[in-house]
C-alpha positions, 0 to 999 in steps of 0.5 A: 370744186377748187377754190377760186384764186380771185383774191389770191394775188398779194404783195410778196417778198422772197420766200414770204407769203404776205397779205395783199395790201401790206405794202404801205406799212411793210415796205418802208419798215423793211427798207429802214431795217435793211439800211440800218443793218448796212450802216451798223457795220460802220457805227455802234450808234447805227447798230443800236438803231438796227436792233429795234428797226429789225425787230419791227420789220420782223414783227410786220412780216409776222403780222401780214402773213397770209398762210394757205389753208385747207378749207373745211367742210360745212355750211358756214365757216369762220371768216376770221382768225380770232376769238369769239367775243359774243353771240347775240340773237338779232331782232330779225331772227338772225344770230350775230357771231362777233370774232375779235382779232388781235394784232397777233392773228392773221388779218386776212378775212375769208368768204364764209360761204360760196356765193355772189357778193351782192354788196360791199359798203364802206361805212365811216365811223370811229376807231374805239377798241373793238372789244368795247360796246361803242365799237358798233359805231366804228369804221366798217365795211359791210358785205352781203353774199347771195348764198344757198342759205340766202343773204349772208351779212358779214361786217369788217370793223376797224379798231383803235389800231386797225384804221384801214380795211382793204376789200379785195373784191368788188360787188358782183364777184362770185366766190368759193367758200374760204376765198380771201376777200379782204384785210383789216390791218392790225386786227379788229373785229369781224361779225357774221350774221347767221340766218334764222334757224341756223344753230351756232356751233361755236362758244364765246371765248373759242378760238377760230381760224378763217376758212377752217373753223365751222360756225354753224351746226347741222 
């Protein structure tokens, strides 16, 4: 079945595929870099300023990239690019897989399974670094999906730098596995809870790719 394009609409610049929700950060940076480059032709001082502003704009373009992916086969696939930070049995029998996203990772998150979004809840909180234990109380968005495996919970967690989570789709949306569902600006952490009886296929320290890395094992 082809993957839906529900969340495929995104901000764009000529020749660059960018994450939806990048504009508030990206456009001012690119505009400043362009202006400094124009002024650099007339002033050495402006030329000196053009170097860091252009580098920052290039970095922003890299940070907010949104590449197409060949979605993998499997019951549960990674919702985020990053590194597996922890794998923890939960009191209710589920297993939480926490994926840490650095600023160099793609920041767009994807649906781990096909199903229907039954809940998208924003929970206020702090902004400590996502690798700290205290990040459990950080600003976050809690997702629930009704899937063939039952209810699947996924949590986008903000960090010290990433203070804005941008959900792309509302409650009630039907998604295909691997669809884009939201953005965490500048990286942070994404947790997914596997149902009781589902064995984890990844290990702590393993790199993951959203829509590509399989999280569970047959």
